[in-house]
C-alpha positions in Angstrom: -19.9 -1.2 28.3 -20.9 -3.9 25.9 -18.8 -7.0 25.3 -17.7 -6.1 21.7 -16.5 -2.7 22.8 -14.6 -4.2 25.8 -12.8 -6.7 23.5 -12.0 -4.0 21.0 -10.5 -1.7 23.6 -8.4 -4.6 25.0 -7.2 -5.6 21.5 -6.4 -2.1 20.2 -4.9 -0.5 23.3 -3.2 -3.8 24.3 -1.3 -3.8 20.9 -0.6 -0.1 21.2 1.0 -0.7 24.6 3.3 -3.3 23.0 4.2 -0.9 20.2 5.1 1.8 22.7 7.2 -0.6 24.8 9.1 -1.8 21.8 9.7 1.8 20.7 11.2 2.7 24.0 13.3 -0.4 24.2 14.6 0.0 20.6 15.0 3.8 20.5 17.6 5.0 18.1 20.8 6.6 19.4 22.7 7.2 16.1 21.9 8.1 12.5 22.8 4.5 11.5 20.1 3.1 13.9 17.6 5.8 12.9 18.0 5.2 9.1 18.9 1.5 8.8 18.4 0.0 12.3 22.2 -0.3 12.7 22.4 -2.7 9.7 22.3 -5.8 11.9 18.6 -7.1 11.5 18.4 -10.8 10.7 16.8 -11.9 7.5 13.9 -13.6 9.3 13.2 -10.5 11.3 13.5 -8.3 8.3 11.2 -10.6 6.3 8.5 -10.1 8.9 9.1 -6.3 9.1 8.9 -6.1 5.3 5.6 -8.1 5.4 4.1 -5.6 7.8 5.6 -2.6 5.9 4.1 -4.0 2.7 0.7 -5.1 4.0 -0.7 -1.7 4.4 -4.2 -0.5 4.8 -4.5 -0.9 1.0 -3.6 -4.6 1.4 -5.4 -5.4 4.6 -8.5 -3.2 4.3 -8.9 -2.2 0.6 -7.6 -5.1 -1.5 -10.2 -7.7 -0.5 -12.8 -4.9 -0.8 -11.6 -4.3 -4.4 -11.7 -8.0 -5.2 -15.2 -8.1 -3.7 -16.5 -5.6 -6.2 -14.2 -6.1 -9.1 -14.1 -9.9 -9.0 -11.6 -11.5 -11.3 -10.3 -8.1 -12.4 -9.1 -7.4 -8.8 -6.4 -10.0 -9.3 -4.3 -7.3 -10.9 -3.4 -6.1 -7.3 -2.4 -9.6 -6.2 -0.3 -10.3 -9.3 1.2 -6.8 -9.5 2.2 -6.4 -5.8 3.5 -9.9 -5.5 5.4 -9.9 -8.8 7.0 -6.6 -7.8 8.6 -8.3 -4.9 10.1 -10.9 -7.2 11.5 -8.1 -9.3 12.9 -6.3 -6.3 14.5 -9.5 -4.9 16.1 -10.5 -8.2 17.0 -7.2 -9.8 17.5 -4.4 -7.3 17.8 -5.3 -3.6 21.1 -7.3 -3.6 22.9 -4.7 -5.7 21.6 -1.7 -3.7 22.6 -3.5 -0.5 26.1 -4.2 -1.8 26.5 -0.5 -2.6 25.8 0.1 1.1 24.1 3.4 1.6 21.2 4.7 3.7 18.7 5.9 1.1 17.6 5.6 -2.6 18.5 9.3 -3.4 22.0 8.7 -1.9 22.5 5.8 -4.3 21.2 8.0 -7.2 23.7 10.6 -6.2 26.7 8.2 -6.1 25.7 6.4 -9.3 24.9 9.5 -11.4 27.5 11.8 -9.8 25.0 14.6 -9.7 23.4 16.7 -6.9 20.6 17.5 -9.4 19.9 13.8 -9.8 19.7 13.5 -6.0 17.3 16.4 -5.7 15.1 15.0 -8.5 15.0 11.6 -6.8 14.0 13.3 -3.5 11.2 15.1 -5.2 9.9 11.9 -6.9 10.2 10.0 -3.6 8.2 12.6 -1.7 5.5 12.8 -4.4 5.0 9.0 -4.5 5.2 8.6 -0.8 2.8 11.4 0.1 0.3 10.0 -2.4 0.6 6.6 -0.9 0.3 7.8 2.7 -3.1 9.3 2.1 -4.5 5.8 1.7 -2.9 4.7 5.0 -4.3 7.7 6.9 -7.8 7.0 5.5 -7.4 3.4 6.7 -6.5 4.7 10.2 -9.5 7.0 10.3 -12.0 4.4 9.0 -10.8 1.8 11.5 -10.8 4.1 14.5 -14.1 5.8 13.6 -15.9 2.4 13.5 -14.3 0.5 16.3 -13.7 3.2 18.9 -16.9 4.9 18.0 -15.3 8.3 17.5 -15.5 10.5 14.5 -13.1 10.1 11.6 -11.0 13.2 12.4 -10.4 12.2 16.0 -9.5 8.7 14.9 -6.9 10.1 12.6 -5.4 12.3 15.3 -5.1 9.3 17.6 -3.3 7.3 14.8 -1.0 10.2 14.2 0.0 10.3 17.9 0.7 6.5 17.9 2.9 6.7 14.9 4.7 9.8 16.2 5.7 8.0 19.4 7.3 4.9 17.9 8.5 6.3 14.6 10.1 9.6 15.9 11.5 7.9 19.0 12.9 4.7 17.4 13.5 5.6 13.8 14.1 2.5 11.6 15.3 0.5 14.6 12.1 1.1 16.6 9.9 0.8 13.4 11.5 -2.6 12.5 10.8 -4.3 15.8 7.4 -2.7 16.0 6.6 -4.0 12.6 7.5 -7.5 13.6 4.9 -7.3 16.3 2.4 -5.7 13.9 2.9 -8.5 11.3 2.0 -11.1 13.9 -1.2 -9.0 14.8 -2.3 -8.4 11.3 -1.7 -11.9 9.9 -3.7 -13.5 12.7 -6.4 -10.8 12.4 -6.7 -11.5 8.7 -6.6 -15.3 8.6 -8.6 -16.3 11.7 -11.9 -14.7 10.5 -11.3 -16.2 7.0 -11.0 -19.7 8.5 -14.3 -19.2 10.5 -16.1 -17.9 7.4 -14.8 -20.6 5.1 -16.0 -23.2 7.5 -19.4 -21.6 7.7 -19.9 -21.4 3.9 -18.1 -24.5 2.6 -17.1 -26.7 5.5 -13.4 -26.3 4.5 -11.2 -24.6 7.1 -8.6 -23.5 4.5 -9.9 -20.3 2.8 -7.7 -20.8 -0.3 -9.4 -24.2 -0.9 -12.8 -23.0 0.3 -12.9 -20.5 -2.5 -13.0 -23.4 -5.0 -15.3 -25.7 -2.9 -19.0 -26.4 -3.0 -21.3 -24.8 -0.4 -22.0 -26.6 2.8 -25.8 -26.4 2.4 -25.8 -29.6 0.5 -26.8 -28.0 -2.8 -23.6 -29.1 -4.6 -23.2 -25.6 -6.0 -19.7 -24.2 -6.0 -19.2 -20.9 -4.0 -18.1 -18.9 -7.1 -20.9 -20.3 -9.2 -23.4 -19.2 -6.5 -21.8 -15.7 -6.3 -22.0 -15.4 -10.1 -25.7 -16.3 -10.0 -26.5 -13.8 -7.2 -24.6 -10.8 -8.7 -26.0 -11.3 -12.2 -29.6 -11.6 -10.8 -29.1 -8.2 -9.3 -27.8 -6.7 -12.6 -24.1 -6.6 -11.6 -21.3 -7.9 -13.8 -20.5 -11.6 -13.5 -18.0 -12.0 -10.7 -15.6 -14.2 -12.5 -15.2 -12.0 -15.6 -12.7 -9.2 -16.4 -14.0 -5.9 -15.1 -10.8 -3.9 -15.6 -11.5 -2.3 -18.9 -10.0 -4.8 -21.3 -6.9 -7.0 -21.6 -4.5 -4.1 -22.5 -5.5 -2.1 -19.4 -5.3 -5.1 -17.2 -1.8 -5.9 -18.4 -0.7 -2.3 -18.0 -2.2 -2.1 -14.6 -0.4 -5.3 -13.4 2.9 -4.2 -14.9 2.6 -0.7 -13.4 2.0 -2.2 -9.9 4.9 -4.6 -10.4 7.6 -2.0 -11.3 6.0 0.5 -8.9 6.5 -2.0 -6.1 10.2 -2.4 -7.0 10.6 1.3 -7.1 9.0 2.4 -3.8 11.7 3.8 -1.6 10.2 2.8 1.8 10.3 -0.8 0.7 13.8 -0.7 -0.7 15.1 0.9 2.5 14.3 -2.2 4.4 17.0 -4.1 2.5 19.6 -1.7 3.9 18.9 -3.0 7.5 20.6 -6.4 7.0 24.4 -7.0 7.2 25.1 -8.7 3.9 24.0 -9.2 0.3 23.1 -12.8 1.1 20.9 -11.6 4.0 19.2 -9.1 1.6 18.2 -12.0 -0.8 17.1 -14.2 2.2 15.0 -11.3 3.5 13.1 -11.0 0.2 12.5 -14.8 0.3 11.1 -14.7 3.8 9.0 -11.6 2.9 7.4 -13.4 0.0 6.4 -16.3 2.2 5.0 -14.0 4.9 3.1 -11.8 2.3 1.7 -14.9 0.6 0.0 -15.9 3.8 -2.3 -12.9 3.5 -2.3 -12.5 -0.3 -3.5 -16.0 -1.1 -6.3 -15.6 1.5 -7.5 -12.2 0.1 -9.5 -13.6 -2.9 -11.4 -15.9 -0.6 -12.1 -13.1 1.9 -13.3 -10.8 -0.9 -15.6 -13.4 -2.5 -17.1 -14.6 0.8 -17.6 -11.1 2.1 -19.6 -10.1 -1.1 -21.7 -13.3 -0.9 -22.4 -12.7 2.8 -23.4 -9.1 2.2 -25.8 -9.9 -0.6 -27.3 -12.8 1.3 -27.9 -10.5 4.3 -29.7 -7.9 2.2 -31.6 -10.5 0.1 -31.7 -13.7 2.2 -34.3 -15.3 -0.1 -34.5 -14.6 -3.9 -37.0 -11.8 -4.4 -37.5 -11.2 -0.7 -35.5 -8.1 0.5 -34.5 -7.3 4.0 -36.9 -4.9 5.8 -34.8 -1.8 6.7 -36.3 -1.6 10.2 -35.1 -5.1 10.9 -31.5 -4.5 9.7 -28.8 -6.1 11.8 -26.6 -4.3 14.3 -23.5 -4.3 12.1 -25.5 -2.4 9.4 -26.5 0.2 12.0 -22.9 0.5 13.2 -21.5 1.2 9.7 -24.3 3.6 8.9 -23.0 5.8 11.8 -19.7 6.1 10.0 -21.3 7.4 6.8 -19.6 4.6 4.8 -22.9 2.7 4.4 -26.0 4.6 3.3 -29.6 3.5 2.5 -32.2 5.6 0.7 -35.8 4.3 0.5 -36.6 5.3 -3.1 -39.8 3.4 -3.5 -41.1 3.8 0.0 -41.7 0.1 0.7 -39.4 0.0 3.7 -37.3 -2.8 2.2 -33.7 -2.6 0.9 -33.3 -3.0 -2.9 -29.6 -3.5 -3.7 -29.2 -3.7 -7.5 -26.9 -2.4 -10.2 -29.3 0.1 -11.7 -28.5 3.4 -10.1 -32.0 4.7 -10.4 -33.6 2.0 -8.4 -30.6 1.0 -6.2 -31.3 2.0 -2.6 -27.9 1.1 -1.2 -26.6 4.5 -2.3 -23.2 4.0 -0.7 -21.3 0.8 0.1 -17.7 1.8 0.7 -15.4 -1.0 -0.5 -13.1 -0.3 2.4 -15.6 -1.6 4.9 -15.8 -5.2 3.6 -12.9 -6.7 5.5 -13.7 -4.9 8.7 -17.4 -5.6 8.5 -17.1 -9.2 7.3 -16.8 -10.9 10.7 -19.8 -9.1 12.0 -21.8 -9.9 8.9 -21.0 -13.5 9.4 -22.0 -13.4 13.1 -18.5 -14.4 14.3 -17.6 -14.1 18.0 -16.9 -10.6 19.4 -13.2 -11.4 20.1 -12.7 -12.1 16.4 -14.3 -8.8 15.4 -12.0 -7.0 17.9 -9.0 -8.8 16.5 -9.8 -7.5 13.0 -9.9 -4.0 14.4 -6.4 -4.3 15.9 -5.2 -5.9 12.6 -6.5 -3.1 10.4 -4.9 -0.5 12.6 -1.6 -2.5 12.7 -1.5 -2.6 8.9 -2.2 1.1 8.3 0.2 2.2 11.1 3.1 0.0 10.0 3.2 1.2 6.4 2.6 4.9 7.5 5.7 4.6 9.7 7.8 3.3 6.8 6.6 6.0 4.4 7.3 8.7 7.0 10.8 7.5 7.6 11.4 7.4 3.8 10.2 11.1 3.5 12.2 12.1 6.6 15.4 10.6 5.5 15.1 12.0 2.1 14.8 15.5 3.5 17.2 15.3 6.5 19.9 13.0 5.0 19.8 13.7 1.3 18.8 17.4 1.1 20.1 18.8 4.4 23.2 16.7 5.1 23.9 15.7 1.5 23.5 19.1 -0.2 22.6 22.1 1.9 24.7 21.5 5.1 27.4 18.8 4.4 29.2 19.7 7.8 26.1 18.8 9.8 27.1 16.7 12.9 25.6 13.3 13.5 23.8 14.5 16.6 22.3 17.5 14.7 21.3 15.3 11.8 19.5 12.9 14.2 17.7 15.8 15.8 16.8 17.2 12.3 15.5 13.8 11.2 13.1 13.7 14.2 11.9 17.3 13.6 11.3 16.5 9.9 9.4 13.3 10.7 7.2 15.3 13.1 6.4 17.7 10.3 5.8 14.9 7.8 3.3 13.3 10.2 1.5 16.7 10.5 1.4 17.1 6.7 0.3 13.5 6.1 -2.4 13.9 8.7 -3.7 17.0 7.0 -3.8 15.1 3.7 -5.7 12.3 5.5 -8.3 14.9 6.7 -8.5 16.7 3.4 -7.6 14.1 0.7 -7.1 15.5 -2.8 -9.7 14.3 -5.2 -7.2 12.5 -7.5 -6.1 10.2 -4.6 -9.6 9.2 -3.4 -9.9 5.5 -2.6 -6.7 4.3 -4.2 -2.9 4.1 -3.7 -2.4 2.7 -7.2 -1.4 6.2 -8.3 1.6 6.1 -6.0 2.9 3.0 -7.6 2.5 4.6 -11.0 4.5 7.6 -9.9 7.3 5.3 -8.5 7.2 3.1 -11.6 7.6 6.1 -14.0 10.4 7.8 -12.1 12.5 5.8 -9.5 12.4 2.3 -10.9 13.9 3.1 -14.3 16.7 5.2 -12.7 17.6 2.3 -10.4 17.5 -0.3 -13.2 19.7 1.8 -15.6 22.0 2.7 -12.7 22.7 -1.0 -12.0 22.5 -2.6 -15.5 23.8 0.2 -17.8 27.3 1.2 -17.0 27.3 4.0 -19.5 24.2 5.8 -18.4 25.0 9.3 -17.5 23.6 11.7 -14.9 22.2 14.1 -17.4 20.4 11.4 -19.2 19.0 9.9 -16.0 17.7 13.2 -14.8 16.0 13.8 -18.2 14.4 10.4 -18.0 13.1 10.8 -14.4 11.6 14.2 -15.2 10.0 13.0 -18.4 8.6 9.8 -16.8 7.0 11.3 -13.8 6.0 14.4 -15.8 4.1 12.5 -18.5 2.4 10.3 -15.8 1.2 13.3 -13.8 0.0 15.0 -16.9 -2.1 12.0 -17.9 -3.5 11.6 -14.4 -4.3 15.2 -13.8 -5.3 16.6 -17.3 -8.9 15.5 -17.1 -9.2 17.0 -13.6 -8.4 20.4 -15.0 -5.4 22.8 -14.3 -4.7 22.8 -10.6 -7.7 20.5 -10.2 -10.2 23.2 -11.4 -12.9 21.4 -13.4 -13.4 22.7 -17.0 -9.9 24.1 -17.3 -8.1 21.1 -18.9 -5.6 22.2 -21.5 -6.2 19.1 -23.5 -10.0 19.5 -23.5 -12.6 17.0 -22.3 -10.8 13.9 -23.5 -11.8 11.6 -20.6 -9.5 9.8 -18.3 -8.7 6.8 -20.5 -8.0 8.4 -23.9 -4.6 6.7 -24.4 -5.5 3.3 -25.8 -8.1 2.8 -23.0 -5.3 2.8 -20.3 -6.6 4.1 -17.0 -4.6 6.8 -15.0 -3.8 4.3 -12.3 -2.3 2.0 -14.9 -0.3 4.7 -16.8 2.9 4.3 -14.7 4.2 1.6 -17.2 3.8 4.1 -20.1 5.7 6.7 -18.0 8.4 4.1 -17.3 8.8 3.5 -21.1 9.1 7.2 -21.7 11.7 7.4 -18.9 13.9 4.7 -20.4 13.4 6.1 -24.0 14.3 9.7 -23.1 17.3 8.6 -21.0 18.9 6.6 -23.8 18.2 9.2 -26.4 19.8 11.9 -24.3 22.7 9.6 -23.6 23.5 9.5 -27.3 23.9 13.3 -27.4 25.6 13.9 -24.0 28.2 11.2 -23.7 28.5 8.2 -21.4 29.4 8.1 -17.7 33.0 8.6 -16.7 35.3 5.6 -16.2 35.3 5.7 -12.4 31.5 5.5 -12.4 31.5 2.6 -14.8 34.1 0.8 -12.5 31.7 1.5 -9.5 28.8 -0.2 -11.4 31.0 -3.1 -12.3 32.1 -3.6 -8.7 28.5 -3.4 -7.5 27.5 -6.2 -9.8 30.1 -8.6 -8.6 28.1 -11.1 -6.5 30.3 -11.2 -3.4 30.9 -9.0 -0.3 28.6 -6.5 1.2 30.1 -3.5 2.9 28.5 -1.8 5.9 26.1 1.0 5.3 27.8 4.3 5.9 27.2 7.9 5.1 29.4 10.5 3.4 
């Protein structure tokens, strides 16, 4: 066994052993522990768990890859996802915690006094969460297939098994303590290689500063200026310009990600695990600090990875790498199918250019950039192994949170809340574990057979949450008069118009050529892309709700009193179920 494989096995299976041990120690014995970890997690612990829950495969694996190829335009993900947490901390989390329930649909039921509203909220939650989880499962498969040298399918099965053990056994309690460990793993795995590479390229050990520094080769050229020169010489767009389809689309994309973040149920659920409203606010503050440790490093990782990749393929201007002499990391990623070379001119050298007709790097999957970066930079094997463990920790932690959100929505909101109100706590806990097992199987299937509309992005999940759940929560907290009928109409309209826009150019039931709006292209509405359309859906949601309110009458007096009490900034109340 070679040294890299040995280090990788130690890092990956060592962290798995820690996760399993924590899951057994923190296994849930009640519905309160399963859904909200007993409600006694400290703000510091919850902040770390939120950090792990949030820094998914999309953040750890995909975000720097997107920034590598989109350049300046990729900053929408940083601004949107970080800004969303500010919205959540200021506008939603404290009030939802003060109301003191287990799930988002349960709050919707209480606030809008309607079983229909609860069911609609469950449906919206499941649609957004399943769309999001596809990206996590892809991350698990990509990381395992490369670092354990198994095929993608087997890697995904292993990941499903790991999540099943600690999520089904421990529920929110097990997931919380496991996510604390996963945060420590993923943050070290992300920042240590960045420090090494920043030192290599600029002589500055702080990646955030290295991004704006001159290169260490004595040329006096700034790193970003060098990257601009390299990419434009190869025919690509300048790295430091907007590549997101214009200012309006970039604004819509950022806002959609922000309000989508504030409306994602698996994130909101984390604030139900602390004992007080004050603790909920403190959790959000800690989470922003912990998240910023990765998010401020991501632009440096993305830029440096792109520069290293291009310098490897064309080490000297005009002199391309001979394919037969390609480095070992190149061969390793070719085995996964995520990196492909085609010798179009027969000269045995690798031409990597923007022109599709002459470009011989016919596939460079953006998701490989973070995982491949340490090997491209010739970092020590233990660093490469650490990145493998970090990528898996990121994907597994968020997958567990999403699965718990789906499970609780079905077992607590549909079964206990509507279908079988007399269900005992023991039976509900058993049902929750069965539902989560089924959710893992379904999400695994979607990871093996991802629908075309979800390929390569989780931004769609944020758009769906932005257009349905976020407006309902905002109106529920800040509009005393908003009625159940109006809220249901808003949620249905918001998510409906968003899904219509996303799917219409794919064809009815995803059959090409059957679109009922004709071949209008994906960005026909003012140039706004489908992944950025959630903000339009949110505007439709708010508008429809307030129009319907005019015709159906306002919420009854006791509901308005409930909202007024919820907005009083004192007290907390323990989470409980009805």
